[in-house]
Every structure is written in C-alpha cells, then in structure tokens.
N, CA and C atoms as a LAMMPS dump frame, in Angstrom:
ITEM: TIMESTEP
0
ITEM: NUMBER OF ATOMS
693
ITEM: BOX BOUNDS ff ff ff
-5.0000000000000000e+02 5.0000000000000000e+02
-5.0000000000000000e+02 5.0000000000000000e+02
-5.0000000000000000e+02 5.0000000000000000e+02
ITEM: ATOMS id mol type element x y z
1 1 1 N 266.538 261.4 217.309
2 1 2 C 267.807 260.987 216.711
3 1 3 C 268.908 261.098 217.756
4 2 1 N 269.594 259.989 218.023
5 2 2 C 270.642 259.965 219.023
6 2 3 C 271.963 260.472 218.443
7 3 1 N 272.635 261.307 219.222
8 3 2 C 273.931 261.816 218.791
9 3 3 C 274.986 260.746 218.996
10 4 1 N 275.991 260.698 218.124
11 4 2 C 277.097 259.758 218.342
12 4 3 C 277.727 259.986 219.704
13 5 1 N 278.187 258.897 220.321
14 5 2 C 278.707 258.981 221.682
15 5 3 C 279.915 259.911 221.797
16 6 1 N 280.706 259.99 220.736
17 6 2 C 281.938 260.772 220.846
18 6 3 C 281.686 262.268 220.815
19 7 1 N 280.476 262.706 220.422
20 7 2 C 280.215 264.137 220.3
21 7 3 C 280.213 264.845 221.653
22 8 1 N 279.701 264.191 222.68
23 8 2 C 279.619 264.832 223.992
24 8 3 C 281.002 265.077 224.578
25 9 1 N 281.865 264.036 224.695
26 9 2 C 283.213 264.342 225.208
27 9 3 C 283.997 265.281 224.31
28 10 1 N 283.769 265.203 222.971
29 10 2 C 284.456 266.11 222.064
30 10 3 C 284.025 267.553 222.319
31 11 1 N 282.725 267.747 222.578
32 11 2 C 282.233 269.098 222.864
33 11 3 C 282.813 269.626 224.174
34 12 1 N 282.937 268.741 225.166
35 12 2 C 283.51 269.155 226.451
36 12 3 C 284.972 269.57 226.281
37 13 1 N 285.717 268.767 225.534
38 13 2 C 287.135 269.082 225.3
39 13 3 C 287.276 270.394 224.536
40 14 1 N 286.419 270.598 223.517
41 14 2 C 286.467 271.833 222.737
42 14 3 C 286.139 273.045 223.604
43 15 1 N 285.123 272.924 224.456
44 15 2 C 284.753 274.034 225.335
45 15 3 C 285.882 274.347 226.311
46 16 1 N 286.541 273.282 226.837
47 16 2 C 287.659 273.501 227.754
48 16 3 C 288.816 274.191 227.052
49 17 1 N 289.09 273.802 225.805
50 17 2 C 290.176 274.423 225.053
51 17 3 C 289.892 275.9 224.777
52 18 1 N 288.654 276.216 224.402
53 18 2 C 288.273 277.607 224.145
54 18 3 C 288.389 278.443 225.421
55 19 1 N 287.912 277.867 226.543
56 19 2 C 288.008 278.582 227.811
57 19 3 C 289.445 278.815 228.237
58 20 1 N 290.313 277.839 227.965
59 20 2 C 291.72 277.958 228.339
60 20 3 C 292.394 279.08 227.556
61 21 1 N 291.958 279.275 226.305
62 21 2 C 292.575 280.299 225.457
63 21 3 C 292.061 281.691 225.796
64 22 1 N 290.75 281.829 226.009
65 22 2 C 290.148 283.155 226.113
66 22 3 C 289.855 283.593 227.554
67 23 1 N 289.988 282.698 228.517
68 23 2 C 289.704 283.056 229.904
69 23 3 C 290.99 282.975 230.738
70 24 1 N 291.076 283.751 231.819
71 24 2 C 292.289 283.729 232.668
72 24 3 C 292.327 282.486 233.554
73 25 1 N 292.36 281.315 232.923
74 25 2 C 292.288 280.053 233.664
75 25 3 C 293.479 279.886 234.588
76 26 1 N 294.661 280.239 234.094
77 26 2 C 295.864 280.057 234.909
78 26 3 C 295.829 280.919 236.165
79 27 1 N 295.344 282.148 236.051
80 27 2 C 295.255 283.015 237.22
81 27 3 C 294.24 282.462 238.223
82 28 1 N 293.097 281.997 237.72
83 28 2 C 292.094 281.407 238.607
84 28 3 C 292.664 280.188 239.318
85 29 1 N 293.357 279.358 238.557
86 29 2 C 293.92 278.15 239.142
87 29 3 C 294.97 278.493 240.193
88 30 1 N 295.79 279.498 239.927
89 30 2 C 296.832 279.891 240.88
90 30 3 C 296.215 280.353 242.197
91 31 1 N 295.135 281.154 242.118
92 31 2 C 294.468 281.617 243.34
93 31 3 C 293.84 280.446 244.096
94 32 1 N 293.193 279.546 243.368
95 32 2 C 292.549 278.398 244.004
96 32 3 C 293.585 277.48 244.647
97 33 1 N 294.677 277.253 243.942
98 33 2 C 295.734 276.387 244.479
99 33 3 C 296.337 276.997 245.734
100 34 1 N 296.553 278.316 245.724
101 34 2 C 297.114 278.98 246.9
102 34 3 C 296.171 278.859 248.095
103 35 1 N 294.876 278.99 247.832
104 35 2 C 293.891 278.866 248.921
105 35 3 C 293.899 277.464 249.502
106 36 1 N 293.977 276.468 248.624
107 36 2 C 293.985 275.083 249.091
108 36 3 C 295.264 274.766 249.851
109 37 1 N 296.403 275.229 249.331
110 37 2 C 297.676 274.964 249.986
111 37 3 C 297.744 275.625 251.363
112 38 1 N 297.054 276.742 251.541
113 38 2 C 297.069 277.425 252.833
114 38 3 C 296.367 276.613 253.92
115 39 1 N 295.549 275.661 253.517
116 39 2 C 294.855 274.81 254.489
117 39 3 C 295.77 273.754 255.089
118 40 1 N 296.904 273.498 254.444
119 40 2 C 297.818 272.484 254.944
120 40 3 C 297.209 271.097 254.855
121 41 1 N 297.367 270.313 255.922
122 41 2 C 296.847 268.941 255.938
123 41 3 C 295.331 268.887 255.983
124 42 1 N 294.685 270.005 256.323
125 42 2 C 293.219 270.022 256.352
126 42 3 C 292.626 269.907 254.947
127 43 1 N 293.387 270.313 253.925
128 43 2 C 292.878 270.231 252.559
129 43 3 C 292.551 268.815 252.137
130 44 1 N 293.523 267.879 252.198
131 44 2 C 293.21 266.491 251.851
132 44 3 C 292.143 265.871 252.743
133 45 1 N 292.155 266.228 254.044
134 45 2 C 291.137 265.684 254.952
135 45 3 C 289.748 266.15 254.544
136 46 1 N 289.631 267.436 254.204
137 46 2 C 288.342 267.974 253.766
138 46 3 C 287.903 267.327 252.462
139 47 1 N 288.851 267.09 251.566
140 47 2 C 288.521 266.452 250.291
141 47 3 C 288.037 265.026 250.503
142 48 1 N 288.75 264.257 251.348
143 48 2 C 288.338 262.879 251.618
144 48 3 C 286.952 262.853 252.258
145 49 1 N 286.69 263.769 253.184
146 49 2 C 285.367 263.828 253.827
147 49 3 C 284.286 264.173 252.815
148 50 1 N 284.592 265.131 251.929
149 50 2 C 283.637 265.476 250.883
150 50 3 C 283.368 264.322 249.941
151 51 1 N 284.404 263.527 249.661
152 51 2 C 284.232 262.366 248.787
153 51 3 C 283.309 261.343 249.441
154 52 1 N 283.444 261.162 250.742
155 52 2 C 282.554 260.235 251.456
156 52 3 C 281.104 260.689 251.328
157 53 1 N 280.864 261.968 251.578
158 53 2 C 279.501 262.489 251.488
159 53 3 C 278.955 262.388 250.069
160 54 1 N 279.793 262.695 249.08
161 54 2 C 279.358 262.61 247.686
162 54 3 C 278.969 261.179 247.327
163 55 1 N 279.737 260.211 247.801
164 55 2 C 279.434 258.809 247.505
165 55 3 C 278.13 258.38 248.155
166 56 1 N 277.925 258.767 249.397
167 56 2 C 276.7 258.399 250.108
168 56 3 C 275.475 259.017 249.447
169 57 1 N 275.607 260.246 248.957
170 57 2 C 274.48 260.946 248.341
171 57 3 C 274.424 260.754 246.821
172 58 1 N 275.103 259.716 246.326
173 58 2 C 275.006 259.293 244.918
174 58 3 C 275.514 260.351 243.934
175 59 1 N 276.496 261.14 244.335
176 59 2 C 277.097 262.131 243.443
177 59 3 C 278.322 261.504 242.781
178 60 1 N 278.39 261.464 241.451
179 60 2 C 279.549 260.852 240.78
180 60 3 C 280.858 261.498 241.214
181 61 1 N 281.876 260.669 241.401
182 61 2 C 283.128 261.175 241.944
183 61 3 C 284.231 261.387 240.929
184 62 1 N 283.979 261.112 239.64
185 62 2 C 285.051 261.236 238.649
186 62 3 C 285.563 262.677 238.547
187 63 1 N 284.645 263.637 238.54
188 63 2 C 285.063 265.041 238.46
189 63 3 C 285.839 265.45 239.712
190 64 1 N 285.436 264.933 240.878
191 64 2 C 286.146 265.242 242.118
192 64 3 C 287.562 264.677 242.061
193 65 1 N 287.688 263.465 241.511
194 65 2 C 289.003 262.826 241.414
195 65 3 C 289.936 263.634 240.518
196 66 1 N 289.442 264.042 239.364
197 66 2 C 290.257 264.84 238.443
198 66 3 C 290.626 266.179 239.078
199 67 1 N 289.645 266.823 239.721
200 67 2 C 289.914 268.098 240.376
201 67 3 C 290.919 267.973 241.506
202 68 1 N 290.851 266.867 242.254
203 68 2 C 291.794 266.654 243.355
204 68 3 C 293.216 266.546 242.836
205 69 1 N 293.395 265.811 241.729
206 69 2 C 294.729 265.686 241.145
207 69 3 C 295.218 267.019 240.605
208 70 1 N 294.3 267.841 240.083
209 70 2 C 294.683 269.149 239.587
210 70 3 C 295.166 270.067 240.697
211 71 1 N 294.622 269.9 241.901
212 71 2 C 294.983 270.782 243.004
213 71 3 C 296.143 270.257 243.843
214 72 1 N 296.18 268.935 244.059
215 72 2 C 297.154 268.369 244.98
216 72 3 C 298.293 267.62 244.297
217 73 1 N 298.174 267.326 243.011
218 73 2 C 299.178 266.494 242.368
219 73 3 C 298.82 265.02 242.474
220 74 1 N 299.587 264.19 241.797
221 74 2 C 299.218 262.779 241.659
222 74 3 C 299.216 262.035 242.995
223 75 1 N 300.325 262.087 243.749
224 75 2 C 300.461 261.252 244.94
225 75 3 C 299.439 261.59 246.009
226 76 1 N 299.357 262.863 246.363
227 76 2 C 298.418 263.266 247.413
228 76 3 C 296.984 263.005 246.994
229 77 1 N 296.65 263.314 245.746
230 77 2 C 295.285 263.097 245.268
231 77 3 C 294.931 261.612 245.253
232 78 1 N 295.87 260.784 244.816
233 78 2 C 295.597 259.351 244.75
234 78 3 C 295.296 258.782 246.136
235 79 1 N 296.141 259.104 247.115
236 79 2 C 295.923 258.591 248.47
237 79 3 C 294.635 259.141 249.072
238 80 1 N 294.372 260.427 248.844
239 80 2 C 293.175 261.049 249.407
240 80 3 C 291.909 260.452 248.805
241 81 1 N 291.884 260.318 247.49
242 81 2 C 290.713 259.756 246.813
243 81 3 C 290.54 258.282 247.161
244 82 1 N 291.65 257.558 247.275
245 82 2 C 291.574 256.139 247.635
246 82 3 C 290.886 255.96 248.985
247 83 1 N 291.273 256.774 249.958
248 83 2 C 290.657 256.69 251.282
249 83 3 C 289.198 257.144 251.239
250 84 1 N 288.942 258.298 250.604
251 84 2 C 287.586 258.835 250.568
252 84 3 C 286.621 257.944 249.813
253 85 1 N 287.039 257.424 248.666
254 85 2 C 286.161 256.592 247.851
255 85 3 C 285.826 255.28 248.55
256 86 1 N 286.822 254.652 249.158
257 86 2 C 286.574 253.385 249.842
258 86 3 C 285.745 253.569 251.11
259 87 1 N 286.016 254.641 251.851
260 87 2 C 285.223 254.912 253.05
261 87 3 C 283.777 255.227 252.683
262 88 1 N 283.585 256.02 251.623
263 88 2 C 282.23 256.336 251.184
264 88 3 C 281.491 255.109 250.678
265 89 1 N 282.193 254.264 249.922
266 89 2 C 281.574 253.043 249.411
267 89 3 C 281.144 252.127 250.551
268 90 1 N 281.993 252.006 251.57
269 90 2 C 281.653 251.16 252.711
270 90 3 C 280.466 251.725 253.484
271 91 1 N 280.413 253.04 253.647
272 91 2 C 279.271 253.661 254.336
273 91 3 C 277.963 253.381 253.606
274 92 1 N 277.961 253.553 252.285
275 92 2 C 276.749 253.288 251.503
276 92 3 C 276.37 251.808 251.576
277 93 1 N 277.361 250.934 251.479
278 93 2 C 277.132 249.495 251.563
279 93 3 C 276.481 249.124 252.899
280 94 1 N 277.023 249.637 253.998
281 94 2 C 276.497 249.31 255.321
282 94 3 C 275.127 249.932 255.555
283 95 1 N 274.893 251.118 255.011
284 95 2 C 273.569 251.728 255.128
285 95 3 C 272.51 250.852 254.467
286 96 1 N 272.8 250.397 253.247
287 96 2 C 271.845 249.539 252.545
288 96 3 C 271.637 248.223 253.283
289 97 1 N 272.715 247.655 253.774
290 97 2 C 272.605 246.368 254.476
291 97 3 C 271.852 246.512 255.794
292 98 1 N 272.097 247.575 256.512
293 98 2 C 271.457 247.763 257.816
294 98 3 C 269.971 248.075 257.693
295 99 1 N 269.628 248.902 256.708
296 99 2 C 268.254 249.378 256.617
297 99 3 C 267.355 248.503 255.762
298 100 1 N 267.904 247.849 254.74
299 100 2 C 267.049 247.196 253.753
300 100 3 C 267.328 245.715 253.538
301 101 1 N 268.434 245.182 254.012
302 101 2 C 268.807 243.813 253.683
303 101 3 C 267.751 242.794 254.103
304 102 1 N 267.199 242.912 255.292
305 102 2 C 266.202 241.942 255.757
306 102 3 C 264.954 241.962 254.885
307 103 1 N 264.538 243.144 254.469
308 103 2 C 263.362 243.242 253.6
309 103 3 C 263.63 242.583 252.253
310 104 1 N 264.827 242.827 251.724
311 104 2 C 265.181 242.231 250.436
312 104 3 C 265.236 240.711 250.54
313 105 1 N 265.759 240.197 251.655
314 105 2 C 265.845 238.748 251.845
315 105 3 C 264.446 238.128 251.883
316 106 1 N 263.519 238.779 252.547
317 106 2 C 262.142 238.261 252.587
318 106 3 C 261.498 238.317 251.204
319 107 1 N 261.757 239.393 250.474
320 107 2 C 261.21 239.526 249.124
321 107 3 C 261.789 238.467 248.195
322 108 1 N 263.067 238.138 248.367
323 108 2 C 263.734 237.173 247.494
324 108 3 C 263.175 235.773 247.639
325 109 1 N 262.575 235.476 248.797
326 109 2 C 262.015 234.142 249
327 109 3 C 260.935 233.815 247.98
328 110 1 N 260.247 234.817 247.479
329 110 2 C 259.187 234.593 246.496
330 110 3 C 259.651 234.888 245.068
331 111 1 N 260.949 235.143 244.896
332 111 2 C 261.515 235.415 243.564
333 111 3 C 262.745 234.524 243.381
334 112 1 N 262.565 233.328 242.849
335 112 2 C 263.672 232.35 242.751
336 112 3 C 264.885 232.857 241.985
337 113 1 N 264.662 233.648 240.926
338 113 2 C 265.784 234.115 240.118
339 113 3 C 266.696 235.01 240.931
340 114 1 N 266.118 235.956 241.649
341 114 2 C 266.93 236.849 242.464
342 114 3 C 267.572 236.072 243.606
343 115 1 N 266.847 235.108 244.165
344 115 2 C 267.389 234.33 245.264
345 115 3 C 268.63 233.546 244.836
346 116 1 N 268.566 232.943 243.652
347 116 2 C 269.718 232.192 243.153
348 116 3 C 270.897 233.122 242.856
349 117 1 N 270.605 234.314 242.324
350 117 2 C 271.664 235.285 242.062
351 117 3 C 272.294 235.76 243.365
352 118 1 N 271.458 236.005 244.357
353 118 2 C 271.955 236.449 245.651
354 118 3 C 272.874 235.393 246.259
355 119 1 N 272.484 234.118 246.125
356 119 2 C 273.315 233.037 246.66
357 119 3 C 274.613 232.89 245.876
358 120 1 N 274.544 233.124 244.573
359 120 2 C 275.765 233.06 243.763
360 120 3 C 276.757 234.14 244.185
361 121 1 N 276.25 235.323 244.46
362 121 2 C 277.109 236.408 244.931
363 121 3 C 277.679 236.074 246.309
364 122 1 N 276.867 235.423 247.147
365 122 2 C 277.349 235.029 248.47
366 122 3 C 278.477 234.012 248.357
367 123 1 N 278.385 233.096 247.359
368 123 2 C 279.418 232.073 247.189
369 123 3 C 280.672 232.644 246.537
370 124 1 N 280.502 233.531 245.563
371 124 2 C 281.625 234.091 244.825
372 124 3 C 281.625 235.616 244.965
373 125 1 N 281.49 236.067 246.181
374 125 2 C 281.338 237.497 246.421
375 125 3 C 282.497 238.321 245.9
376 126 1 N 283.724 237.9 246.21
377 126 2 C 284.897 238.673 245.79
378 126 3 C 284.948 238.794 244.27
379 127 1 N 284.776 237.676 243.567
380 127 2 C 284.849 237.682 242.109
381 127 3 C 283.766 238.554 241.499
382 128 1 N 282.531 238.421 241.979
383 128 2 C 281.415 239.169 241.401
384 128 3 C 281.572 240.674 241.65
385 129 1 N 281.955 241.032 242.868
386 129 2 C 282.138 242.459 243.169
387 129 3 C 283.277 243.031 242.34
388 130 1 N 284.358 242.275 242.191
389 130 2 C 285.491 242.75 241.399
390 130 3 C 285.096 242.983 239.948
391 131 1 N 284.317 242.069 239.384
392 131 2 C 283.919 242.196 237.984
393 131 3 C 283.005 243.398 237.763
394 132 1 N 282.011 243.557 238.619
395 132 2 C 281.087 244.684 238.409
396 132 3 C 281.771 246.012 238.719
397 133 1 N 282.764 245.993 239.608
398 133 2 C 283.478 247.237 239.89
399 133 3 C 284.384 247.631 238.732
400 134 1 N 284.944 246.666 238.047
401 134 2 C 285.794 246.961 236.9
402 134 3 C 284.991 247.454 235.707
403 135 1 N 283.739 247.035 235.613
404 135 2 C 282.922 247.4 234.454
405 135 3 C 282.262 248.756 234.676
406 136 1 N 282.462 249.739 233.775
407 136 2 C 281.822 251.055 233.927
408 136 3 C 280.333 251.038 233.636
409 137 1 N 279.803 249.879 233.216
410 137 2 C 278.364 249.788 232.963
411 137 3 C 277.571 249.923 234.258
412 138 1 N 278.242 249.704 235.405
413 138 2 C 277.573 249.799 236.698
414 138 3 C 278.04 251.077 237.392
415 139 1 N 277.144 252.033 237.642
416 139 2 C 277.54 253.285 238.287
417 139 3 C 278.154 253.032 239.663
418 140 1 N 279.261 253.694 239.946
419 140 2 C 279.995 253.459 241.181
420 140 3 C 279.137 253.706 242.415
421 141 1 N 278.49 254.855 242.48
422 141 2 C 277.755 255.219 243.693
423 141 3 C 276.527 254.337 243.905
424 142 1 N 275.784 254.055 242.853
425 142 2 C 274.595 253.223 242.987
426 142 3 C 274.955 251.778 243.307
427 143 1 N 276.059 251.298 242.745
428 143 2 C 276.467 249.914 242.949
429 143 3 C 276.763 249.632 244.417
430 144 1 N 277.264 250.609 245.155
431 144 2 C 277.537 250.397 246.573
432 144 3 C 276.277 250.006 247.327
433 145 1 N 275.183 250.667 247.038
434 145 2 C 273.911 250.348 247.695
435 145 3 C 273.362 249.005 247.217
436 146 1 N 273.458 248.745 245.923
437 146 2 C 272.92 247.494 245.39
438 146 3 C 273.652 246.284 245.973
439 147 1 N 274.965 246.371 246.084
440 147 2 C 275.729 245.258 246.65
441 147 3 C 275.45 245.091 248.137
442 148 1 N 275.093 246.172 248.801
443 148 2 C 274.724 246.063 250.205
444 148 3 C 273.46 245.264 250.424
445 149 1 N 272.643 245.136 249.384
446 149 2 C 271.4 244.374 249.483
447 149 3 C 271.599 242.886 249.217
448 150 1 N 272.788 242.504 248.781
449 150 2 C 273.074 241.102 248.514
450 150 3 C 273.711 240.461 249.747
451 151 1 N 274.023 239.165 249.616
452 151 2 C 274.581 238.425 250.746
453 151 3 C 276.1 238.382 250.738
454 152 1 N 276.742 239.207 249.935
455 152 2 C 278.206 239.213 249.892
456 152 3 C 278.759 239.611 251.263
457 153 1 N 279.845 238.964 251.667
458 153 2 C 280.452 239.291 252.954
459 153 3 C 281.13 240.657 252.889
460 154 1 N 281.096 241.353 253.992
461 154 2 C 281.64 242.708 254.03
462 154 3 C 283.136 242.726 253.716
463 155 1 N 283.897 241.763 254.244
464 155 2 C 285.336 241.727 253.997
465 155 3 C 285.628 241.502 252.514
466 156 1 N 284.873 240.595 251.877
467 156 2 C 285.065 240.347 250.44
468 156 3 C 284.724 241.585 249.628
469 157 1 N 283.654 242.255 250.025
470 157 2 C 283.252 243.479 249.332
471 157 3 C 284.344 244.546 249.428
472 158 1 N 284.89 244.749 250.617
473 158 2 C 285.886 245.803 250.808
474 158 3 C 287.144 245.543 249.983
475 159 1 N 287.627 244.286 249.99
476 159 2 C 288.85 243.981 249.262
477 159 3 C 288.644 244.075 247.755
478 160 1 N 287.546 243.495 247.248
479 160 2 C 287.272 243.553 245.811
480 160 3 C 287.004 244.981 245.365
481 161 1 N 286.341 245.75 246.197
482 161 2 C 286.062 247.144 245.874
483 161 3 C 287.356 247.939 245.753
484 162 1 N 288.286 247.704 246.675
485 162 2 C 289.577 248.402 246.66
486 162 3 C 290.357 248.094 245.386
487 163 1 N 290.43 246.817 245.031
488 163 2 C 291.2 246.421 243.852
489 163 3 C 290.495 246.857 242.57
490 164 1 N 289.186 246.693 242.536
491 164 2 C 288.442 246.958 241.31
492 164 3 C 288.404 248.414 240.903
493 165 1 N 288.508 249.32 241.858
494 165 2 C 288.433 250.742 241.506
495 165 3 C 289.79 251.323 241.104
496 166 1 N 290.883 250.576 241.286
497 166 2 C 292.214 251.12 241.029
498 166 3 C 292.446 251.551 239.581
499 167 1 N 292.099 250.728 238.55
500 167 2 C 292.384 251.172 237.173
501 167 3 C 291.72 252.495 236.811
502 168 1 N 290.429 252.622 237.114
503 168 2 C 289.733 253.865 236.803
504 168 3 C 290.244 255.03 237.62
505 169 1 N 290.555 254.784 238.888
506 169 2 C 291.047 255.859 239.746
507 169 3 C 292.394 256.377 239.266
508 170 1 N 293.292 255.462 238.934
509 170 2 C 294.613 255.878 238.439
510 170 3 C 294.468 256.673 237.147
511 171 1 N 293.546 256.254 236.288
512 171 2 C 293.329 256.967 235.034
513 171 3 C 292.851 258.395 235.284
514 172 1 N 291.855 258.567 236.145
515 172 2 C 291.313 259.904 236.399
516 172 3 C 292.333 260.793 237.113
517 173 1 N 293.077 260.212 238.04
518 173 2 C 294.099 260.993 238.73
519 173 3 C 295.197 261.415 237.752
520 174 1 N 295.55 260.52 236.837
521 174 2 C 296.562 260.861 235.833
522 174 3 C 296.086 261.991 234.928
523 175 1 N 294.814 261.958 234.557
524 175 2 C 294.251 263.037 233.733
525 175 3 C 294.314 264.366 234.487
526 176 1 N 293.932 264.342 235.762
527 176 2 C 293.98 265.559 236.554
528 176 3 C 295.392 266.087 236.724
529 177 1 N 296.353 265.174 236.92
530 177 2 C 297.752 265.595 237.069
531 177 3 C 298.291 266.186 235.77
532 178 1 N 297.904 265.593 234.639
533 178 2 C 298.322 266.135 233.352
534 178 3 C 297.718 267.522 233.121
535 179 1 N 296.451 267.693 233.512
536 179 2 C 295.813 269.007 233.384
537 179 3 C 296.504 270.033 234.277
538 180 1 N 296.939 269.603 235.454
539 180 2 C 297.664 270.5 236.364
540 180 3 C 298.945 271.004 235.712
541 181 1 N 299.694 270.096 235.07
542 181 2 C 300.931 270.494 234.393
543 181 3 C 300.645 271.449 233.236
544 182 1 N 299.562 271.157 232.493
545 182 2 C 299.235 271.997 231.339
546 182 3 C 298.825 273.405 231.773
547 183 1 N 298.041 273.493 232.847
548 183 2 C 297.584 274.805 233.311
549 183 3 C 298.735 275.577 233.933
550 184 1 N 299.633 274.848 234.62
551 184 2 C 300.765 275.52 235.254
552 184 3 C 301.614 276.271 234.254
553 185 1 N 301.834 275.677 233.075
554 185 2 C 302.538 276.339 232.002
555 185 3 C 303.954 276.751 232.333
556 186 1 N 304.626 275.953 233.177
557 186 2 C 306.002 276.312 233.538
558 186 3 C 306.958 275.97 232.404
559 187 1 N 307.997 276.768 232.189
560 187 2 C 308.973 276.446 231.149
561 187 3 C 309.698 275.15 231.489
562 188 1 N 310.032 274.393 230.457
563 188 2 C 310.649 273.085 230.674
564 188 3 C 312.003 273.041 229.983
565 189 1 N 312.955 272.353 230.628
566 189 2 C 314.238 272.112 229.991
567 189 3 C 314.211 270.739 229.335
568 190 1 N 315.36 270.302 228.83
569 190 2 C 315.394 269.038 228.102
570 190 3 C 315.017 267.861 228.998
571 191 1 N 315.513 267.883 230.26
572 191 2 C 315.233 266.767 231.159
573 191 3 C 313.744 266.69 231.489
574 192 1 N 313.177 267.837 231.878
575 192 2 C 311.757 267.83 232.225
576 192 3 C 310.885 267.544 231.009
577 193 1 N 311.371 267.891 229.811
578 193 2 C 310.616 267.579 228.599
579 193 3 C 310.46 266.067 228.446
580 194 1 N 311.551 265.342 228.642
581 194 2 C 311.473 263.886 228.53
582 194 3 C 310.652 263.291 229.673
583 195 1 N 310.681 263.918 230.822
584 195 2 C 309.837 263.465 231.918
585 195 3 C 308.358 263.622 231.578
586 196 1 N 308.038 264.736 230.904
587 196 2 C 306.654 264.937 230.477
588 196 3 C 306.245 263.893 229.451
589 197 1 N 307.161 263.564 228.527
590 197 2 C 306.86 262.537 227.537
591 197 3 C 306.555 261.208 228.221
592 198 1 N 307.367 260.843 229.216
593 198 2 C 307.144 259.603 229.946
594 198 3 C 305.827 259.64 230.711
595 199 1 N 305.484 260.811 231.261
596 199 2 C 304.245 260.938 232.016
597 199 3 C 303.031 260.73 231.115
598 200 1 N 303.046 261.346 229.935
599 200 2 C 301.909 261.178 229.03
600 200 3 C 301.867 259.767 228.443
601 201 1 N 303.033 259.16 228.25
602 201 2 C 303.053 257.768 227.803
603 201 3 C 302.438 256.868 228.877
604 202 1 N 302.739 257.17 230.144
605 202 2 C 302.13 256.421 231.237
606 202 3 C 300.629 256.615 231.29
607 203 1 N 300.174 257.837 230.97
608 203 2 C 298.739 258.1 230.935
609 203 3 C 298.054 257.262 229.866
610 204 1 N 298.649 257.199 228.689
611 204 2 C 298.08 256.383 227.613
612 204 3 C 298.084 254.907 227.98
613 205 1 N 299.166 254.459 228.613
614 205 2 C 299.225 253.057 229.038
615 205 3 C 298.16 252.76 230.082
616 206 1 N 297.932 253.689 231.009
617 206 2 C 296.901 253.501 232.024
618 206 3 C 295.517 253.411 231.393
619 207 1 N 295.261 254.285 230.401
620 207 2 C 293.98 254.235 229.698
621 207 3 C 293.803 252.897 228.985
622 208 1 N 294.874 252.393 228.376
623 208 2 C 294.793 251.106 227.682
624 208 3 C 294.489 249.979 228.652
625 209 1 N 295.14 249.995 229.814
626 209 2 C 294.883 248.96 230.827
627 209 3 C 293.444 249.023 231.312
628 210 1 N 292.92 250.246 231.524
629 210 2 C 291.536 250.394 231.979
630 210 3 C 290.55 249.844 230.944
631 211 1 N 290.816 250.111 229.669
632 211 2 C 289.942 249.609 228.606
633 211 3 C 289.984 248.083 228.541
634 212 1 N 291.179 247.526 228.62
635 212 2 C 291.323 246.06 228.567
636 212 3 C 290.64 245.409 229.764
637 213 1 N 290.838 245.968 230.956
638 213 2 C 290.207 245.416 232.155
639 213 3 C 288.689 245.489 232.052
640 214 1 N 288.183 246.582 231.484
641 214 2 C 286.732 246.725 231.316
642 214 3 C 286.18 245.658 230.39
643 215 1 N 286.839 245.427 229.276
644 215 2 C 286.373 244.417 228.334
645 215 3 C 286.423 243.017 228.939
646 216 1 N 287.483 242.721 229.669
647 216 2 C 287.598 241.417 230.314
648 216 3 C 286.49 241.229 231.347
649 217 1 N 286.192 242.288 232.102
650 217 2 C 285.138 242.198 233.113
651 217 3 C 283.773 241.98 232.472
652 218 1 N 283.495 242.689 231.395
653 218 2 C 282.209 242.508 230.713
654 218 3 C 282.059 241.089 230.179
655 219 1 N 283.124 240.571 229.591
656 219 2 C 283.07 239.21 229.054
657 219 3 C 282.864 238.19 230.18
658 220 1 N 283.564 238.379 231.29
659 220 2 C 283.425 237.458 232.411
660 220 3 C 282.025 237.543 233.022
661 221 1 N 281.459 238.739 233.072
662 221 2 C 280.104 238.893 233.6
663 221 3 C 279.08 238.195 232.71
664 222 1 N 279.241 238.319 231.399
665 222 2 C 278.318 237.624 230.485
666 222 3 C 278.409 236.116 230.67
667 223 1 N 279.628 235.613 230.829
668 223 2 C 279.796 234.173 231.052
669 223 3 C 279.162 233.751 232.359
670 224 1 N 279.314 234.573 233.406
671 224 2 C 278.71 234.243 234.687
672 224 3 C 277.184 234.257 234.598
673 225 1 N 276.648 235.213 233.845
674 225 2 C 275.191 235.274 233.67
675 225 3 C 274.678 234.057 232.906
676 226 1 N 275.41 233.614 231.891
677 226 2 C 274.997 232.44 231.128
678 226 3 C 275.004 231.186 232.007
679 227 1 N 276.024 231.056 232.85
680 227 2 C 276.093 229.918 233.756
681 227 3 C 274.937 229.952 234.737
682 228 1 N 274.626 231.151 235.222
683 228 2 C 273.539 231.307 236.194
684 228 3 C 272.204 230.949 235.557
685 229 1 N 271.993 231.299 234.29
686 229 2 C 270.72 230.985 233.635
687 229 3 C 270.549 229.491 233.406
688 230 1 N 271.67 228.78 233.196
689 230 2 C 271.568 227.343 232.958
690 230 3 C 271.328 226.545 234.226
691 231 1 N 271.584 227.17 235.366
692 231 2 C 271.391 226.451 236.634
693 231 3 C 269.934 226.455 237.058
C-alpha cells in the first residue's frame, strides 16, 4: 500500500518543528554560523567546490542549496550555488561526452528510435535541455550525464542549463533564507515585520512560478514526444 505523497514532506516538517522546540537548534546554528563566517571568502569557495563534487558523484543538491542559504544568506548562497551547480553540471556533461559518447553513437545506429531522438535534440538542443531542466521529473544530477550522451551542442547545453535551473534554485535558496530568519529569532520592529511579510510573499510567488514553469515544461515535453512519434 503506497502512502500519499504529502505524508513524507509533512513528516519531515513535523520532525523539524519538534526538533526546533525541544532541541537547542539556535545554539547549534549560532556555533556553525560562527565557524563558517570565520573562514571568510574560503567558505563560499569550499561550498561551490563541494557542490561540484556532489553533482559529479550524483548526490542531490537541494539540501546543500537550502543549507547554503541558511548559513550565508540569500545573495551569497545564490551566487555560490549558481556557480557550483553549473560547474558541476558541465563537468558531468563533459565526462559523459568524453568517455561514452562515441559508444552511444555507434549503438544508436542500430536503434532508429534513439537515433531520431538524438538528432531531434541536436536540432533543438536549447529547447529540449531547457524543458527537461525545468521539469522535476528528470533528476538534476543524472540528467547531466544523460544529456552528455546526446548530440546537443555544449554551448546550447550550458545556456539552457543555466536558465532552466533558476526557478528551482531561487525557490530552494528562498526556503533556506526563510529558515535562517526563523532560527535566528531576532526581535523585529514594525519596519522589519513588513519586510518579513514581503519576503514570505516573495517566497510564495517563487513557489507559484516554479509550479507553473514545471507544468508548462511537462506539457511541452509531451507535445514534443507526440511530434517525434509521428515522424
């Protein structure tokens, strides 16, 4: 019997809330933040390098993104994750292309369906990469290797990858920044109260944009698949 999808995230949120109430989370966070801040500019560099390694070794980066925003704040985390995620994606893409692309091309010669799909991606590389990157149905880390096996041009892949990951990245960074404010627990005056309201409204708007972009990408992918089957 499969559990409803909402039970898992609900359980995670409930466990986090219980831990926040009964555990010294704020003290732990303060010590961790102080340690990270003592590193200076090496902190973001180490985080970006770790993100590259995580991407290459197929480790999901969503938790890293949220944690980065919790430690560094929105701006620093966004720039650091943007660099690390794109550099890691490019490394995985080039590894797959360098080591396996020729073998895949030879294999495709005897598989017309894959060959036609590969050629379609080569013709519309930017569009196809953008659509699959926007859709969460395709795992970020695995997709980098899979796209490296196709004939998409590297420049098209890099640009579409950069644009396609922005909605999800902004959403995760916003969640991490909101968690940072909540854990900090600093007293707020009237001005900062309204700033917090605007920040959470922006978070909800970002989530809405990510959901809409995901649905549009899925619909466009289905249409592209239908066109490909008719050819």
